[in-house]
C-alpha positions, -999 to +999 in steps of 0.1 A: -396-197+784-404-162+794-375-157+819-347-173+799-323-157+774-337-153+738-325-179+714-306-167+683-325-172+650-305-193+626-309-189+589-321-220+570-291-235+552-296-256+521-291-293+527-257-304+517-254-326+487-248-362+491-211-373+488-204-381+451-237-366+440-242-337+415-237-302+426-267-279+426-268-256+396-255-221+403-277-193+394-259-169+370-256-133+379-275-106+360-245-086+349-229-117+333-260-121+312-258-085+302-222-089+292-230-119+271-256-098+252-232-069+248-198-084+240-204-122+243-217-149+221-253-137+223-243-103+208-264-095+177-247-078+148-261-043+140-266-031+105-253+005+102-277+025+080-263+059+072-298+073+066-309+061+101-279+077+117-285+110+100-259+106+073-263+111+035-266+078+016-244+076-014-263+075-047-258+047-072-230+052-097-239+061-132-226+044-163-203+074-170-187+071-136-182+034-140-167+039-174-143+065-159-133+042-131-126+013-155-105+036-177-085+048-147-079+012-136-067+001-170-031-007-178-029+019-205-039+047-181-014+035-154+014+033-180+006+068-193+005+082-158+038+066-149+053+079-181+043+114-174+055+111-138+088+096-148+093+124-174+088+151-148+109+134-122+137+125-147+138+161-160+141+175-125+168+150-116+187+158-148+186+195-142+197+190-105+227+168-115+237+193-142+235+221-117+260+205-093+283+193-122+313+216-126+319+205-161+286+217-176+291+240-205+329+234-208+343+228-243+368+199-242+387+215-271+392+247-251+390+238-214+404+271-202+375+291-217+348+301-193+314+290-206+286+315-210+253+313-192+236+303-225+259+273-229+254+262-193+216+264-196+217+246-230+237+217-214+214+216-184+184+214-207+199+187-228+207+166-197+173+172-183+156+160-215+178+129-217+171+119-181+134+127-186+131+104-216+149+075-198+128+078-166+096+080-187+104+048-206+114+029-175+083+041-156+059+032-184+075-002-189+074-010-152+039+002-146+025-016-177+043-048-169+032-048-132-004-042-143-003-071-168+013-094-142-012-084-115-041-091-139-027-124-149-020-136-113-051-121-098-032-110-067-017-078-054+015-086-035+052-081-035+058-107-062+042-085-088+068-058-082+097-083-083+086-099-115+079-066-131+113-052-120+131-083-134+113-080-168+119-043-170+156-044-160+162-074-182+146-057-213+167-026-208+199-045-201+196-070-229+204-042-254+240-044-240+242-082-240+231-112-220+252-105-190+239-070-187+204-082-190+208-107-162+224-080-140+196-056-149+170-082-141+184-089-107+191-053-098+157-040-108+140-070-090+159-063-058+152-026-060+115-031-066+113-056-037+130-031-014+107-002-025+076-024-021+086-036+013+093+000+024+059+013+011+039-016+025 
């Protein structure tokens, strides 16, 4: 009626579902659909093309490059590289130990005579060469054995280092007897495992 108070307008409410009946499906929000396409299950993998991104595509490798890569991955090259590295490291270690040894250059027949600089340098050189040869042999044996074991097993894990260390230590120790060979095998294997664990 015209003179009465205006009635409030009520919004139309959806009819409640019957007890025990199915719930009406909820309409998903738009941002949830966007997230599904960005990081969800509907995300499509993108192919990264360096040329499309402005980068320089790498040219195919030539036969010479493939040959050089195969040569560098061969056991002979690895053994030679380890031999050279062991020779240099052993020589430096031998010279260092000779430099801190107070008995370098002394003559056991005349211990009271002061050695000359030439005699000291000669002894340091001899010790450096001796250490260099030993380190080179051990490095070449270990590297070659590890490469052969890795090629045979087809895996690159810590077991290769342990097996190679045992073979190398055993081969070096067997020259002094069976007991020394067993000790060398165990010692080199443990040392190789520790180094491999530290590096990995």
